[in-house]
C-alpha positions as CSV (number, residue, x, y, z in Angstrom):
1,M,23.5,-2.3,-10.8
2,L,22.6,-0.6,-7.6
3,G,23.3,2.9,-8.9
4,L,24.6,4.3,-5.5
5,K,26.3,7.6,-6.1
6,L,28.8,7.5,-3.2
7,P,30.6,4.2,-2.4
8,T,31.6,3.2,1.1
9,D,35.3,3.9,1.9
10,P,36.8,0.5,2.6
11,R,38.6,2.0,5.6
12,W,35.2,1.9,7.3
13,V,36.0,-1.8,7.9
14,N,38.9,-0.8,10.2
15,I,36.3,0.9,12.4
16,V,34.1,-2.2,12.3
17,E,36.9,-4.5,13.2
18,S,37.6,-2.4,16.3
19,N,34.2,-3.5,17.8
20,I,32.8,-6.6,16.2
21,E,30.2,-6.9,19.0
22,E,28.7,-3.5,18.1
23,I,28.5,-4.2,14.4
24,L,26.9,-7.6,15.0
25,T,24.3,-6.2,17.4
26,D,23.5,-3.3,15.0
27,H,23.3,-5.8,12.1
28,A,20.9,-8.1,14.0
29,W,18.5,-5.2,14.7
30,C,18.7,-4.1,11.1
31,E,17.5,-7.5,10.0
32,Q,14.6,-7.3,12.6
33,K,13.6,-3.9,11.2
34,A,13.8,-5.1,7.7
35,A,11.3,-7.9,8.6
36,T,9.1,-5.4,10.3
37,N,9.1,-3.2,7.2
38,A,8.0,-6.1,5.0
39,I,5.2,-6.9,7.4
40,T,4.1,-3.2,7.4
41,L,4.0,-3.3,3.6
42,I,1.8,-6.4,3.8
43,T,-0.4,-4.9,6.4
44,N,-1.0,-1.8,4.4
45,N,-1.5,-3.6,1.1
46,P,-3.3,-7.0,1.8
47,E,-5.1,-6.9,-1.5
48,L,-1.9,-7.2,-3.6
49,T,-1.6,-11.0,-3.4
50,D,1.7,-11.2,-5.3
51,L,3.3,-8.5,-3.1
52,V,2.0,-10.2,0.0
53,T,3.4,-13.6,-1.1
54,D,6.8,-12.3,-1.9
55,L,7.1,-10.0,1.1
56,L,6.1,-12.9,3.4
57,A,9.0,-14.9,2.1
58,L,11.3,-11.8,2.4
59,A,10.2,-11.2,6.0
60,K,10.9,-14.8,6.9
61,E,14.3,-14.5,5.3
62,E,15.1,-11.3,7.2
63,L,14.1,-13.1,10.5
64,D,16.4,-16.0,9.5
65,H,19.2,-13.5,9.0
66,F,18.4,-12.0,12.4
67,E,18.7,-15.6,13.8
68,Q,22.0,-16.1,11.9
69,V,23.5,-12.9,13.3
70,H,22.3,-13.8,16.8
71,N,23.9,-17.3,16.5
72,L,27.2,-15.6,15.5
73,I,27.0,-13.4,18.5
74,K,26.4,-16.4,20.8
75,S,29.1,-18.5,19.2
76,R,31.6,-15.7,20.0
77,G,30.6,-15.5,23.6
78,L,28.9,-12.2,23.1
79,V,25.4,-11.0,24.0
80,L,22.9,-9.2,21.7
81,G,22.7,-5.7,22.9
82,R,19.7,-3.4,23.0
83,E,18.2,-2.1,19.7
84,R,20.1,0.7,18.1
85,K,18.6,3.8,16.5
86,D,19.4,3.9,12.8
87,N,19.9,7.6,12.0
88,Y,20.6,6.8,8.3
89,V,17.2,5.0,7.9
90,N,15.5,7.8,9.9
91,E,16.9,10.4,7.5
92,L,15.7,8.4,4.5
93,Y,12.3,8.1,6.1
94,K,12.0,11.9,6.1
95,F,12.4,11.9,2.3
96,M,9.5,9.4,1.8
97,E,6.3,10.7,0.3
98,K,3.6,10.5,3.0
99,G,0.8,12.3,1.2
100,G,-0.8,11.8,-2.2
101,S,-2.5,8.7,-3.5
102,R,-2.4,5.4,-1.8
103,R,-0.5,4.0,-4.8
104,A,2.1,6.8,-4.8
105,V,2.7,6.2,-1.0
106,L,3.1,2.5,-1.7
107,V,5.6,3.1,-4.5
108,D,7.7,5.5,-2.4
109,R,7.7,3.0,0.5
110,L,9.0,0.4,-1.9
111,L,11.7,2.7,-3.1
112,F,12.6,3.6,0.5
113,S,13.0,-0.1,1.1
114,A,15.0,-0.7,-2.1
115,M,17.3,2.1,-1.0
116,I,18.0,0.6,2.3
117,E,18.6,-2.9,0.8
118,A,20.9,-1.3,-1.9
119,R,23.1,0.3,0.7
120,S,23.1,-2.7,2.9
121,C,24.1,-4.9,0.0
122,E,27.0,-2.4,-0.8
123,R,28.1,-2.4,2.8
124,F,28.1,-6.2,3.0
125,K,30.2,-6.3,-0.2
126,V,32.7,-4.0,1.4
127,L,32.8,-6.1,4.5
128,S,33.1,-9.4,2.6
129,E,36.1,-8.0,0.6
130,N,38.0,-6.2,3.4
131,I,37.3,-7.8,6.8
132,S,40.2,-9.9,8.1
133,D,37.8,-12.4,9.9
134,K,37.3,-15.2,7.3
135,E,34.0,-16.4,8.9
136,L,32.6,-12.9,8.7
137,S,33.9,-12.4,5.2
138,K,32.0,-15.4,3.9
139,F,28.9,-14.5,6.1
140,Y,28.7,-11.0,4.6
141,Y,29.3,-12.3,1.1
142,D,26.3,-14.6,1.4
143,L,24.2,-11.8,2.8
144,M,25.3,-9.4,0.1
145,V,23.7,-11.8,-2.5
146,S,20.5,-12.0,-0.5
147,E,20.3,-8.2,-0.1
148,A,20.7,-7.8,-3.8
149,G,17.6,-10.0,-4.3
150,H,15.7,-7.9,-1.8
151,Y,16.6,-4.7,-3.6
152,T,15.4,-6.3,-6.9
153,T,12.1,-7.3,-5.3
154,F,11.4,-3.8,-3.9
155,I,12.4,-1.9,-7.1
156,G,10.5,-4.5,-9.2
157,Y,7.2,-4.0,-7.3
158,A,7.7,-0.2,-7.3
159,R,7.8,-0.4,-11.1
160,Q,4.9,-2.9,-11.2
161,Y,2.6,-0.8,-9.1
162,G,3.9,2.6,-10.2
163,E,1.1,3.5,-12.6
164,G,0.8,7.2,-12.6
165,V,4.2,7.6,-10.9
166,D,7.5,8.3,-12.8
167,V,9.3,5.5,-10.9
168,D,12.6,6.0,-12.7
169,K,12.6,9.7,-12.0
170,R,11.7,9.2,-8.4
171,W,14.4,6.5,-8.0
172,K,17.0,9.0,-9.3
173,E,15.7,11.5,-6.7
174,W,16.2,8.8,-4.0
175,L,19.7,8.1,-5.2
176,A,20.6,11.8,-5.1
177,Y,19.1,12.3,-1.7
178,E,20.8,9.2,-0.3
179,A,24.2,10.5,-1.7
180,S,23.6,13.8,0.2
181,I,23.2,12.0,3.5
182,I,25.5,9.0,3.3
183,E,28.5,11.3,3.2
184,N,27.8,11.9,6.9
185,Y,28.1,8.1,7.7
186,G,30.8,5.4,7.6
187,K,32.4,6.6,10.8
188,E,30.9,4.1,13.2
189,E,30.8,0.4,13.6
190,R,27.2,0.3,12.3
191,I,25.8,-1.2,9.1
192,H,24.7,2.2,8.0
193,G,26.7,4.2,10.4
């Protein structure tokens, strides 16, 4: 369904398990950034009522996920660390169209968002199936389902508002680009690392 070209090696979970505090802190900040991204899309496109309505719900859900991760951190006697730089997302950002029509920029921002959600969903699936911690296995399974919904929301709106843009062609370009950069990741205890 997601179309990702390069799956995450399940051995990445061994790296994650070596530092649960780090993966949880990184994950918390990923959720915060996802909420901020949805709000940015709303801010830039207030006239698109259906988009605003759905992204408000999505932003609230992302903040709820941030809270859930923070509660997990606290329940384990850990502390939320400082925000982490997400090199994967920064590399994806470089690929995003920043010129052209307002509509083309919107569509590419939606595809950028769908790409992040797709990879997050895939990573949560790998975690849910391979992590030995049963609480985290269930937690990441539940979040995987949610991320799949977010991916569908973003890709759906890209298609809805993609008049004049070959959305399927551009999505294939995103998938190819993502495959070219993701091979450099999966070596750290980070959601995208």
